mmCIF file of the N, C-alpha and C atoms, coordinates in Angstrom:
data_MODEL
# 
_entry.id   MODEL 
# 
loop_
_atom_site.group_PDB 
_atom_site.id 
_atom_site.type_symbol 
_atom_site.label_atom_id 
_atom_site.label_alt_id 
_atom_site.label_comp_id 
_atom_site.label_asym_id 
_atom_site.label_entity_id 
_atom_site.label_seq_id 
_atom_site.pdbx_PDB_ins_code 
_atom_site.Cartn_x 
_atom_site.Cartn_y 
_atom_site.Cartn_z 
_atom_site.occupancy 
_atom_site.B_iso_or_equiv 
_atom_site.pdbx_formal_charge 
_atom_site.auth_seq_id 
_atom_site.auth_comp_id 
_atom_site.auth_asym_id 
_atom_site.auth_atom_id 
_atom_site.pdbx_PDB_model_num 
ATOM 1   N N  . MET A 1 1  ? 53.599  -5.527  -17.837 1.00 0.00 ? 1  MET A N  1 
ATOM 2   C CA . MET A 1 1  ? 52.547  -6.496  -17.637 1.00 0.00 ? 1  MET A CA 1 
ATOM 3   C C  . MET A 1 1  ? 51.478  -5.963  -16.675 1.00 0.00 ? 1  MET A C  1 
ATOM 4   N N  . LEU A 1 2  ? 51.906  -5.352  -15.558 1.00 0.00 ? 2  LEU A N  1 
ATOM 5   C CA . LEU A 1 2  ? 50.954  -4.791  -14.600 1.00 0.00 ? 2  LEU A CA 1 
ATOM 6   C C  . LEU A 1 2  ? 50.139  -3.659  -15.219 1.00 0.00 ? 2  LEU A C  1 
ATOM 7   N N  . LEU A 1 3  ? 50.776  -2.906  -16.110 1.00 0.00 ? 3  LEU A N  1 
ATOM 8   C CA . LEU A 1 3  ? 50.079  -1.806  -16.765 1.00 0.00 ? 3  LEU A CA 1 
ATOM 9   C C  . LEU A 1 3  ? 48.940  -2.330  -17.640 1.00 0.00 ? 3  LEU A C  1 
ATOM 10  N N  . ILE A 1 4  ? 49.162  -3.413  -18.345 1.00 0.00 ? 4  ILE A N  1 
ATOM 11  C CA . ILE A 1 4  ? 48.131  -4.012  -19.195 1.00 0.00 ? 4  ILE A CA 1 
ATOM 12  C C  . ILE A 1 4  ? 46.979  -4.537  -18.336 1.00 0.00 ? 4  ILE A C  1 
ATOM 13  N N  . ILE A 1 5  ? 47.300  -5.180  -17.225 1.00 0.00 ? 5  ILE A N  1 
ATOM 14  C CA . ILE A 1 5  ? 46.269  -5.685  -16.311 1.00 0.00 ? 5  ILE A CA 1 
ATOM 15  C C  . ILE A 1 5  ? 45.470  -4.523  -15.731 1.00 0.00 ? 5  ILE A C  1 
ATOM 16  N N  . TYR A 1 6  ? 46.158  -3.432  -15.359 1.00 0.00 ? 6  TYR A N  1 
ATOM 17  C CA . TYR A 1 6  ? 45.507  -2.260  -14.798 1.00 0.00 ? 6  TYR A CA 1 
ATOM 18  C C  . TYR A 1 6  ? 44.553  -1.641  -15.814 1.00 0.00 ? 6  TYR A C  1 
ATOM 19  N N  . ILE A 1 7  ? 45.000  -1.498  -17.051 1.00 0.00 ? 7  ILE A N  1 
ATOM 20  C CA . ILE A 1 7  ? 44.159  -0.930  -18.109 1.00 0.00 ? 7  ILE A CA 1 
ATOM 21  C C  . ILE A 1 7  ? 42.935  -1.820  -18.338 1.00 0.00 ? 7  ILE A C  1 
ATOM 22  N N  . GLY A 1 8  ? 43.152  -3.113  -18.359 1.00 0.00 ? 8  GLY A N  1 
ATOM 23  C CA . GLY A 1 8  ? 42.050  -4.052  -18.560 1.00 0.00 ? 8  GLY A CA 1 
ATOM 24  C C  . GLY A 1 8  ? 41.025  -3.981  -17.440 1.00 0.00 ? 8  GLY A C  1 
ATOM 25  N N  . LEU A 1 9  ? 41.492  -3.928  -16.202 1.00 0.00 ? 9  LEU A N  1 
ATOM 26  C CA . LEU A 1 9  ? 40.584  -3.840  -15.061 1.00 0.00 ? 9  LEU A CA 1 
ATOM 27  C C  . LEU A 1 9  ? 39.823  -2.510  -15.046 1.00 0.00 ? 9  LEU A C  1 
ATOM 28  N N  . THR A 1 10 ? 40.506  -1.431  -15.408 1.00 0.00 ? 10 THR A N  1 
ATOM 29  C CA . THR A 1 10 ? 39.854  -0.123  -15.470 1.00 0.00 ? 10 THR A CA 1 
ATOM 30  C C  . THR A 1 10 ? 38.761  -0.117  -16.537 1.00 0.00 ? 10 THR A C  1 
ATOM 31  N N  . HIS A 1 11 ? 39.075  -0.667  -17.693 1.00 0.00 ? 11 HIS A N  1 
ATOM 32  C CA . HIS A 1 11 ? 38.094  -0.743  -18.770 1.00 0.00 ? 11 HIS A CA 1 
ATOM 33  C C  . HIS A 1 11 ? 36.884  -1.578  -18.342 1.00 0.00 ? 11 HIS A C  1 
ATOM 34  N N  . ASN A 1 12 ? 37.130  -2.692  -17.690 1.00 0.00 ? 12 ASN A N  1 
ATOM 35  C CA . ASN A 1 12 ? 36.064  -3.559  -17.223 1.00 0.00 ? 12 ASN A CA 1 
ATOM 36  C C  . ASN A 1 12 ? 35.204  -2.852  -16.176 1.00 0.00 ? 12 ASN A C  1 
ATOM 37  N N  . ALA A 1 13 ? 35.836  -2.122  -15.274 1.00 0.00 ? 13 ALA A N  1 
ATOM 38  C CA . ALA A 1 13 ? 35.102  -1.402  -14.236 1.00 0.00 ? 13 ALA A CA 1 
ATOM 39  C C  . ALA A 1 13 ? 34.233  -0.305  -14.851 1.00 0.00 ? 13 ALA A C  1 
ATOM 40  N N  . GLU A 1 14 ? 34.757  0.430   -15.832 1.00 0.00 ? 14 GLU A N  1 
ATOM 41  C CA . GLU A 1 14 ? 33.976  1.482   -16.484 1.00 0.00 ? 14 GLU A CA 1 
ATOM 42  C C  . GLU A 1 14 ? 32.781  0.892   -17.231 1.00 0.00 ? 14 GLU A C  1 
ATOM 43  N N  . ARG A 1 15 ? 32.974  -0.237  -17.874 1.00 0.00 ? 15 ARG A N  1 
ATOM 44  C CA . ARG A 1 15 ? 31.873  -0.899  -18.586 1.00 0.00 ? 15 ARG A CA 1 
ATOM 45  C C  . ARG A 1 15 ? 30.796  -1.339  -17.591 1.00 0.00 ? 15 ARG A C  1 
ATOM 46  N N  . LEU A 1 16 ? 31.226  -1.831  -16.437 1.00 0.00 ? 16 LEU A N  1 
ATOM 47  C CA . LEU A 1 16 ? 30.277  -2.260  -15.410 1.00 0.00 ? 16 LEU A CA 1 
ATOM 48  C C  . LEU A 1 16 ? 29.494  -1.064  -14.857 1.00 0.00 ? 16 LEU A C  1 
ATOM 49  N N  . VAL A 1 17 ? 30.157  0.058   -14.662 1.00 0.00 ? 17 VAL A N  1 
ATOM 50  C CA . VAL A 1 17 ? 29.485  1.259   -14.178 1.00 0.00 ? 17 VAL A CA 1 
ATOM 51  C C  . VAL A 1 17 ? 28.459  1.731   -15.193 1.00 0.00 ? 17 VAL A C  1 
ATOM 52  N N  . ARG A 1 18 ? 28.799  1.716   -16.490 1.00 0.00 ? 18 ARG A N  1 
ATOM 53  C CA . ARG A 1 18 ? 27.841  2.122   -17.524 1.00 0.00 ? 18 ARG A CA 1 
ATOM 54  C C  . ARG A 1 18 ? 26.646  1.183   -17.551 1.00 0.00 ? 18 ARG A C  1 
ATOM 55  N N  . ARG A 1 19 ? 26.884  -0.108  -17.393 1.00 0.00 ? 19 ARG A N  1 
ATOM 56  C CA . ARG A 1 19 ? 25.796  -1.088  -17.383 1.00 0.00 ? 19 ARG A CA 1 
ATOM 57  C C  . ARG A 1 19 ? 24.877  -0.862  -16.174 1.00 0.00 ? 19 ARG A C  1 
ATOM 58  N N  . ILE A 1 20 ? 25.450  -0.552  -15.021 1.00 0.00 ? 20 ILE A N  1 
ATOM 59  C CA . ILE A 1 20 ? 24.666  -0.283  -13.814 1.00 0.00 ? 20 ILE A CA 1 
ATOM 60  C C  . ILE A 1 20 ? 23.822  0.975   -14.010 1.00 0.00 ? 20 ILE A C  1 
ATOM 61  N N  . GLN A 1 21 ? 24.409  2.018   -14.618 1.00 0.00 ? 21 GLN A N  1 
ATOM 62  C CA . GLN A 1 21 ? 23.659  3.252   -14.865 1.00 0.00 ? 21 GLN A CA 1 
ATOM 63  C C  . GLN A 1 21 ? 22.489  3.000   -15.813 1.00 0.00 ? 21 GLN A C  1 
ATOM 64  N N  . ARG A 1 22 ? 22.706  2.197   -16.867 1.00 0.00 ? 22 ARG A N  1 
ATOM 65  C CA . ARG A 1 22 ? 21.630  1.853   -17.792 1.00 0.00 ? 22 ARG A CA 1 
ATOM 66  C C  . ARG A 1 22 ? 20.516  1.096   -17.080 1.00 0.00 ? 22 ARG A C  1 
ATOM 67  N N  . ALA A 1 23 ? 20.898  0.185   -16.190 1.00 0.00 ? 23 ALA A N  1 
ATOM 68  C CA . ALA A 1 23 ? 19.901  -0.592  -15.450 1.00 0.00 ? 23 ALA A CA 1 
ATOM 69  C C  . ALA A 1 23 ? 19.102  0.306   -14.508 1.00 0.00 ? 23 ALA A C  1 
ATOM 70  N N  . LYS A 1 24 ? 19.754  1.279   -13.884 1.00 0.00 ? 24 LYS A N  1 
ATOM 71  C CA . LYS A 1 24 ? 19.042  2.212   -12.999 1.00 0.00 ? 24 LYS A CA 1 
ATOM 72  C C  . LYS A 1 24 ? 18.044  3.052   -13.777 1.00 0.00 ? 24 LYS A C  1 
ATOM 73  N N  . ILE A 1 25 ? 18.439  3.524   -14.949 1.00 0.00 ? 25 ILE A N  1 
ATOM 74  C CA . ILE A 1 25 ? 17.536  4.326   -15.777 1.00 0.00 ? 25 ILE A CA 1 
ATOM 75  C C  . ILE A 1 25 ? 16.339  3.486   -16.210 1.00 0.00 ? 25 ILE A C  1 
ATOM 76  N N  . GLU A 1 26 ? 16.600  2.261   -16.635 1.00 0.00 ? 26 GLU A N  1 
ATOM 77  C CA . GLU A 1 26 ? 15.513  1.371   -17.051 1.00 0.00 ? 26 GLU A CA 1 
ATOM 78  C C  . GLU A 1 26 ? 14.576  1.068   -15.884 1.00 0.00 ? 26 GLU A C  1 
ATOM 79  N N  . LEU A 1 27 ? 15.131  0.873   -14.694 1.00 0.00 ? 27 LEU A N  1 
ATOM 80  C CA . LEU A 1 27 ? 14.320  0.619   -13.513 1.00 0.00 ? 27 LEU A CA 1 
ATOM 81  C C  . LEU A 1 27 ? 13.423  1.815   -13.199 1.00 0.00 ? 27 LEU A C  1 
ATOM 82  N N  . ASP A 1 28 ? 13.962  3.025   -13.295 1.00 0.00 ? 28 ASP A N  1 
ATOM 83  C CA . ASP A 1 28 ? 13.153  4.222   -13.047 1.00 0.00 ? 28 ASP A CA 1 
ATOM 84  C C  . ASP A 1 28 ? 12.020  4.334   -14.057 1.00 0.00 ? 28 ASP A C  1 
ATOM 85  N N  . GLU A 1 29 ? 12.300  4.034   -15.331 1.00 0.00 ? 29 GLU A N  1 
ATOM 86  C CA . GLU A 1 29 ? 11.259  4.091   -16.358 1.00 0.00 ? 29 GLU A CA 1 
ATOM 87  C C  . GLU A 1 29 ? 10.175  3.046   -16.095 1.00 0.00 ? 29 GLU A C  1 
ATOM 88  N N  . LEU A 1 30 ? 10.585  1.843   -15.723 1.00 0.00 ? 30 LEU A N  1 
ATOM 89  C CA . LEU A 1 30 ? 9.614   0.789   -15.438 1.00 0.00 ? 30 LEU A CA 1 
ATOM 90  C C  . LEU A 1 30 ? 8.783   1.111   -14.205 1.00 0.00 ? 30 LEU A C  1 
ATOM 91  N N  . ARG A 1 31 ? 9.408   1.707   -13.210 1.00 0.00 ? 31 ARG A N  1 
ATOM 92  C CA . ARG A 1 31 ? 8.676   2.094   -12.000 1.00 0.00 ? 31 ARG A CA 1 
ATOM 93  C C  . ARG A 1 31 ? 7.634   3.167   -12.321 1.00 0.00 ? 31 ARG A C  1 
ATOM 94  N N  . ALA A 1 32 ? 8.005   4.133   -13.160 1.00 0.00 ? 32 ALA A N  1 
ATOM 95  C CA . ALA A 1 32 ? 7.055   5.174   -13.554 1.00 0.00 ? 32 ALA A CA 1 
ATOM 96  C C  . ALA A 1 32 ? 5.911   4.571   -14.367 1.00 0.00 ? 32 ALA A C  1 
ATOM 97  N N  . GLN A 1 33 ? 6.223   3.648   -15.253 1.00 0.00 ? 33 GLN A N  1 
ATOM 98  C CA . GLN A 1 33 ? 5.187   2.993   -16.047 1.00 0.00 ? 33 GLN A CA 1 
ATOM 99  C C  . GLN A 1 33 ? 4.244   2.190   -15.149 1.00 0.00 ? 33 GLN A C  1 
ATOM 100 N N  . TYR A 1 34 ? 4.798   1.483   -14.173 1.00 0.00 ? 34 TYR A N  1 
ATOM 101 C CA . TYR A 1 34 ? 3.976   0.709   -13.230 1.00 0.00 ? 34 TYR A CA 1 
ATOM 102 C C  . TYR A 1 34 ? 3.037   1.626   -12.449 1.00 0.00 ? 34 TYR A C  1 
ATOM 103 N N  . THR A 1 35 ? 3.556   2.749   -11.978 1.00 0.00 ? 35 THR A N  1 
ATOM 104 C CA . THR A 1 35 ? 2.741   3.686   -11.210 1.00 0.00 ? 35 THR A CA 1 
ATOM 105 C C  . THR A 1 35 ? 1.604   4.235   -12.062 1.00 0.00 ? 35 THR A C  1 
ATOM 106 N N  . THR A 1 36 ? 1.902   4.558   -13.327 1.00 0.00 ? 36 THR A N  1 
ATOM 107 C CA . THR A 1 36 ? 0.881   5.075   -14.228 1.00 0.00 ? 36 THR A CA 1 
ATOM 108 C C  . THR A 1 36 ? -0.194  4.026   -14.486 1.00 0.00 ? 36 THR A C  1 
ATOM 109 N N  . LEU A 1 37 ? 0.228   2.802   -14.770 1.00 0.00 ? 37 LEU A N  1 
ATOM 110 C CA . LEU A 1 37 ? -0.735  1.735   -15.029 1.00 0.00 ? 37 LEU A CA 1 
ATOM 111 C C  . LEU A 1 37 ? -1.585  1.428   -13.805 1.00 0.00 ? 37 LEU A C  1 
ATOM 112 N N  . GLN A 1 38 ? -0.976  1.447   -12.637 1.00 0.00 ? 38 GLN A N  1 
ATOM 113 C CA . GLN A 1 38 ? -1.717  1.181   -11.411 1.00 0.00 ? 38 GLN A CA 1 
ATOM 114 C C  . GLN A 1 38 ? -2.748  2.279   -11.156 1.00 0.00 ? 38 GLN A C  1 
ATOM 115 N N  . ALA A 1 39 ? -2.386  3.526   -11.403 1.00 0.00 ? 39 ALA A N  1 
ATOM 116 C CA . ALA A 1 39 ? -3.331  4.632   -11.213 1.00 0.00 ? 39 ALA A CA 1 
ATOM 117 C C  . ALA A 1 39 ? -4.491  4.511   -12.202 1.00 0.00 ? 39 ALA A C  1 
ATOM 118 N N  . ASP A 1 40 ? -4.189  4.158   -13.443 1.00 0.00 ? 40 ASP A N  1 
ATOM 119 C CA . ASP A 1 40 ? -5.254  3.978   -14.439 1.00 0.00 ? 40 ASP A CA 1 
ATOM 120 C C  . ASP A 1 40 ? -6.183  2.834   -14.039 1.00 0.00 ? 40 ASP A C  1 
ATOM 121 N N  . PHE A 1 41 ? -5.612  1.765   -13.538 1.00 0.00 ? 41 PHE A N  1 
ATOM 122 C CA . PHE A 1 41 ? -6.417  0.618   -13.115 1.00 0.00 ? 41 PHE A CA 1 
ATOM 123 C C  . PHE A 1 41 ? -7.325  0.986   -11.949 1.00 0.00 ? 41 PHE A C  1 
ATOM 124 N N  . MET A 1 42 ? -6.787  1.697   -10.976 1.00 0.00 ? 42 MET A N  1 
ATOM 125 C CA . MET A 1 42 ? -7.582  2.096   -9.827  1.00 0.00 ? 42 MET A CA 1 
ATOM 126 C C  . MET A 1 42 ? -8.709  3.047   -10.250 1.00 0.00 ? 42 MET A C  1 
ATOM 127 N N  . LYS A 1 43 ? -8.426  3.934   -11.195 1.00 0.00 ? 43 LYS A N  1 
ATOM 128 C CA . LYS A 1 43 ? -9.446  4.866   -11.672 1.00 0.00 ? 43 LYS A CA 1 
ATOM 129 C C  . LYS A 1 43 ? -10.534 4.121   -12.430 1.00 0.00 ? 43 LYS A C  1 
ATOM 130 N N  . SER A 1 44 ? -10.172 3.126   -13.215 1.00 0.00 ? 44 SER A N  1 
ATOM 131 C CA . SER A 1 44 ? -11.163 2.410   -14.025 1.00 0.00 ? 44 SER A CA 1 
ATOM 132 C C  . SER A 1 44 ? -12.096 1.563   -13.167 1.00 0.00 ? 44 SER A C  1 
ATOM 133 N N  . GLY A 1 45 ? -11.727 1.269   -11.945 1.00 0.00 ? 45 GLY A N  1 
ATOM 134 C CA . GLY A 1 45 ? -12.566 0.467   -11.071 1.00 0.00 ? 45 GLY A CA 1 
ATOM 135 C C  . GLY A 1 45 ? -13.585 1.263   -10.274 1.00 0.00 ? 45 GLY A C  1 
ATOM 136 N N  . LYS A 1 46 ? -13.544 2.576   -10.378 1.00 0.00 ? 46 LYS A N  1 
ATOM 137 C CA . LYS A 1 46 ? -14.496 3.410   -9.637  1.00 0.00 ? 46 LYS A CA 1 
ATOM 138 C C  . LYS A 1 46 ? -15.896 3.255   -10.223 1.00 0.00 ? 46 LYS A C  1 
ATOM 139 N N  . GLN A 1 47 ? -16.895 3.417   -9.377  1.00 0.00 ? 47 GLN A N  1 
ATOM 140 C CA . GLN A 1 47 ? -18.279 3.246   -9.800  1.00 0.00 ? 47 GLN A CA 1 
ATOM 141 C C  . GLN A 1 47 ? -18.652 4.234   -10.893 1.00 0.00 ? 47 GLN A C  1 
ATOM 142 N N  . SER A 1 48 ? -18.181 5.460   -10.795 1.00 0.00 ? 48 SER A N  1 
ATOM 143 C CA . SER A 1 48 ? -18.527 6.461   -11.810 1.00 0.00 ? 48 SER A CA 1 
ATOM 144 C C  . SER A 1 48 ? -17.959 6.081   -13.169 1.00 0.00 ? 48 SER A C  1 
ATOM 145 N N  . GLU A 1 49 ? -16.739 5.540   -13.189 1.00 0.00 ? 49 GLU A N  1 
ATOM 146 C CA . GLU A 1 49 ? -16.135 5.117   -14.456 1.00 0.00 ? 49 GLU A CA 1 
ATOM 147 C C  . GLU A 1 49 ? -16.866 3.909   -15.032 1.00 0.00 ? 49 GLU A C  1 
ATOM 148 N N  . LEU A 1 50 ? -17.238 2.984   -14.162 1.00 0.00 ? 50 LEU A N  1 
ATOM 149 C CA . LEU A 1 50 ? -17.984 1.813   -14.633 1.00 0.00 ? 50 LEU A CA 1 
ATOM 150 C C  . LEU A 1 50 ? -19.341 2.221   -15.192 1.00 0.00 ? 50 LEU A C  1 
ATOM 151 N N  . SER A 1 51 ? -19.993 3.177   -14.546 1.00 0.00 ? 51 SER A N  1 
ATOM 152 C CA . SER A 1 51 ? -21.299 3.659   -15.027 1.00 0.00 ? 51 SER A CA 1 
ATOM 153 C C  . SER A 1 51 ? -21.166 4.247   -16.424 1.00 0.00 ? 51 SER A C  1 
ATOM 154 N N  . LYS A 1 52 ? -20.110 4.989   -16.663 1.00 0.00 ? 52 LYS A N  1 
ATOM 155 C CA . LYS A 1 52 ? -19.889 5.578   -17.983 1.00 0.00 ? 52 LYS A CA 1 
ATOM 156 C C  . LYS A 1 52 ? -19.692 4.499   -19.046 1.00 0.00 ? 52 LYS A C  1 
ATOM 157 N N  . ARG A 1 53 ? -18.981 3.424   -18.686 1.00 0.00 ? 53 ARG A N  1 
ATOM 158 C CA . ARG A 1 53 ? -18.694 2.377   -19.669 1.00 0.00 ? 53 ARG A CA 1 
ATOM 159 C C  . ARG A 1 53 ? -19.895 1.484   -19.973 1.00 0.00 ? 53 ARG A C  1 
ATOM 160 N N  . VAL A 1 54 ? -20.794 1.295   -19.009 1.00 0.00 ? 54 VAL A N  1 
ATOM 161 C CA . VAL A 1 54 ? -21.945 0.421   -19.248 1.00 0.00 ? 54 VAL A CA 1 
ATOM 162 C C  . VAL A 1 54 ? -23.175 1.190   -19.706 1.00 0.00 ? 54 VAL A C  1 
ATOM 163 N N  . ALA A 1 55 ? -23.133 2.513   -19.715 1.00 0.00 ? 55 ALA A N  1 
ATOM 164 C CA . ALA A 1 55 ? -24.271 3.320   -20.160 1.00 0.00 ? 55 ALA A CA 1 
ATOM 165 C C  . ALA A 1 55 ? -24.670 2.996   -21.606 1.00 0.00 ? 55 ALA A C  1 
ATOM 166 N N  . PRO A 1 56 ? -23.738 2.804   -22.545 1.00 0.00 ? 56 PRO A N  1 
ATOM 167 C CA . PRO A 1 56 ? -24.146 2.455   -23.914 1.00 0.00 ? 56 PRO A CA 1 
ATOM 168 C C  . PRO A 1 56 ? -24.874 1.109   -24.002 1.00 0.00 ? 56 PRO A C  1 
ATOM 169 N N  . LEU A 1 57 ? -24.699 0.260   -23.026 1.00 0.00 ? 57 LEU A N  1 
ATOM 170 C CA . LEU A 1 57 ? -25.378 -1.036  -23.017 1.00 0.00 ? 57 LEU A CA 1 
ATOM 171 C C  . LEU A 1 57 ? -26.796 -0.940  -22.452 1.00 0.00 ? 57 LEU A C  1 
ATOM 172 N N  . GLY A 1 58 ? -27.167 0.233   -21.987 1.00 0.00 ? 58 GLY A N  1 
ATOM 173 C CA . GLY A 1 58 ? -28.498 0.434   -21.431 1.00 0.00 ? 58 GLY A CA 1 
ATOM 174 C C  . GLY A 1 58 ? -28.580 0.131   -19.946 1.00 0.00 ? 58 GLY A C  1 
ATOM 175 N N  . LEU A 1 59 ? -27.474 -0.068  -19.294 1.00 0.00 ? 59 LEU A N  1 
ATOM 176 C CA . LEU A 1 59 ? -27.459 -0.351  -17.855 1.00 0.00 ? 59 LEU A CA 1 
ATOM 177 C C  . LEU A 1 59 ? -27.276 0.946   -17.091 1.00 0.00 ? 59 LEU A C  1 
ATOM 178 N N  . THR A 1 60 ? -28.033 1.112   -16.029 1.00 0.00 ? 60 THR A N  1 
ATOM 179 C CA . THR A 1 60 ? -27.909 2.305   -15.203 1.00 0.00 ? 60 THR A CA 1 
ATOM 180 C C  . THR A 1 60 ? -27.849 1.896   -13.738 1.00 0.00 ? 60 THR A C  1 
ATOM 181 N N  . ASP A 1 61 ? -27.472 2.845   -12.912 1.00 0.00 ? 61 ASP A N  1 
ATOM 182 C CA . ASP A 1 61 ? -27.449 2.611   -11.470 1.00 0.00 ? 61 ASP A CA 1 
ATOM 183 C C  . ASP A 1 61 ? -28.878 2.544   -10.949 1.00 0.00 ? 61 ASP A C  1 
ATOM 184 N N  . SER A 1 62 ? -29.094 1.701   -9.995  1.00 0.00 ? 62 SER A N  1 
ATOM 185 C CA . SER A 1 62 ? -30.410 1.576   -9.388  1.00 0.00 ? 62 SER A CA 1 
ATOM 186 C C  . SER A 1 62 ? -30.661 2.788   -8.499  1.00 0.00 ? 62 SER A C  1 
ATOM 187 N N  . GLN A 1 63 ? -31.878 3.325   -8.592  1.00 0.00 ? 63 GLN A N  1 
ATOM 188 C CA . GLN A 1 63 ? -32.231 4.486   -7.780  1.00 0.00 ? 63 GLN A CA 1 
ATOM 189 C C  . GLN A 1 63 ? -32.808 4.082   -6.430  1.00 0.00 ? 63 GLN A C  1 
ATOM 190 N N  . THR A 1 64 ? -33.168 2.808   -6.282  1.00 0.00 ? 64 THR A N  1 
ATOM 191 C CA . THR A 1 64 ? -33.722 2.330   -5.018  1.00 0.00 ? 64 THR A CA 1 
ATOM 192 C C  . THR A 1 64 ? -32.672 1.496   -4.293  1.00 0.00 ? 64 THR A C  1 
ATOM 193 N N  . PRO A 1 65 ? -32.641 1.596   -2.989  1.00 0.00 ? 65 PRO A N  1 
ATOM 194 C CA . PRO A 1 65 ? -31.664 0.792   -2.247  1.00 0.00 ? 65 PRO A CA 1 
ATOM 195 C C  . PRO A 1 65 ? -32.039 -0.694  -2.302  1.00 0.00 ? 65 PRO A C  1 
ATOM 196 N N  . PRO A 1 66 ? -31.094 -1.552  -2.085  1.00 0.00 ? 66 PRO A N  1 
ATOM 197 C CA . PRO A 1 66 ? -31.400 -2.985  -2.106  1.00 0.00 ? 66 PRO A CA 1 
ATOM 198 C C  . PRO A 1 66 ? -32.316 -3.364  -0.941  1.00 0.00 ? 66 PRO A C  1 
ATOM 199 N N  . ARG A 1 67 ? -33.121 -4.402  -1.171  1.00 0.00 ? 67 ARG A N  1 
ATOM 200 C CA . ARG A 1 67 ? -34.025 -4.875  -0.128  1.00 0.00 ? 67 ARG A CA 1 
ATOM 201 C C  . ARG A 1 67 ? -33.451 -6.143  0.478   1.00 0.00 ? 67 ARG A C  1 
ATOM 202 N N  . LYS A 1 68 ? -33.703 -6.312  1.746   1.00 0.00 ? 68 LYS A N  1 
ATOM 203 C CA . LYS A 1 68 ? -33.238 -7.493  2.448   1.00 0.00 ? 68 LYS A CA 1 
ATOM 204 C C  . LYS A 1 68 ? -34.344 -8.537  2.432   1.00 0.00 ? 68 LYS A C  1 
ATOM 205 N N  . LEU A 1 69 ? -34.018 -9.726  1.984   1.00 0.00 ? 69 LEU A N  1 
ATOM 206 C CA . LEU A 1 69 ? -34.983 -10.833 1.963   1.00 0.00 ? 69 LEU A CA 1 
ATOM 207 C C  . LEU A 1 69 ? -34.823 -11.618 3.245   1.00 0.00 ? 69 LEU A C  1 
ATOM 208 N N  . VAL A 1 70 ? -35.937 -11.836 3.920   1.00 0.00 ? 70 VAL A N  1 
ATOM 209 C CA . VAL A 1 70 ? -35.926 -12.588 5.164   1.00 0.00 ? 70 VAL A CA 1 
ATOM 210 C C  . VAL A 1 70 ? -36.668 -13.890 4.929   1.00 0.00 ? 70 VAL A C  1 
ATOM 211 N N  . VAL A 1 71 ? -36.035 -15.017 5.139   1.00 0.00 ? 71 VAL A N  1 
ATOM 212 C CA . VAL A 1 71 ? -36.655 -16.318 4.968   1.00 0.00 ? 71 VAL A CA 1 
ATOM 213 C C  . VAL A 1 71 ? -36.759 -16.956 6.341   1.00 0.00 ? 71 VAL A C  1 
ATOM 214 N N  . LYS A 1 72 ? -37.956 -17.315 6.719   1.00 0.00 ? 72 LYS A N  1 
ATOM 215 C CA . LYS A 1 72 ? -38.165 -17.943 8.014   1.00 0.00 ? 72 LYS A CA 1 
ATOM 216 C C  . LYS A 1 72 ? -37.688 -19.390 7.934   1.00 0.00 ? 72 LYS A C  1 
ATOM 217 N N  . PRO A 1 73 ? -37.232 -19.932 9.044   1.00 0.00 ? 73 PRO A N  1 
ATOM 218 C CA . PRO A 1 73 ? -36.699 -21.302 9.012   1.00 0.00 ? 73 PRO A CA 1 
ATOM 219 C C  . PRO A 1 73 ? -37.712 -22.335 8.530   1.00 0.00 ? 73 PRO A C  1 
ATOM 220 N N  . ASP A 1 74 ? -38.997 -22.166 8.848   1.00 0.00 ? 74 ASP A N  1 
ATOM 221 C CA . ASP A 1 74 ? -39.997 -23.157 8.432   1.00 0.00 ? 74 ASP A CA 1 
ATOM 222 C C  . ASP A 1 74 ? -40.345 -23.014 6.943   1.00 0.00 ? 74 ASP A C  1 
ATOM 223 N N  . GLU A 1 75 ? -39.990 -21.891 6.287   1.00 0.00 ? 75 GLU A N  1 
ATOM 224 C CA . GLU A 1 75 ? -40.251 -21.719 4.853   1.00 0.00 ? 75 GLU A CA 1 
ATOM 225 C C  . GLU A 1 75 ? -39.100 -22.273 4.010   1.00 0.00 ? 75 GLU A C  1 
ATOM 226 N N  . TYR A 1 76 ? -38.081 -22.626 4.615   1.00 0.00 ? 76 TYR A N  1 
ATOM 227 C CA . TYR A 1 76 ? -36.866 -23.089 3.953   1.00 0.00 ? 76 TYR A CA 1 
ATOM 228 C C  . TYR A 1 76 ? -37.182 -24.300 3.185   1.00 0.00 ? 76 TYR A C  1 
# 
């Protein structure tokens, strides 16, 4: 009887170890995918990348710096 219980517990433990190993591998793959997606997202937000994407629409970067508008309190 003890031998059957021992075999059953050993089988259960081995199955649990295999399941844990599968979960670790899946976690590593998901972590790598997350890192890749995050890097792509950060790259796509750069001004140079945005300029490339909006160029076909006819939009370009302004060559003049922005001007500051000053409104006097009595003109409000």
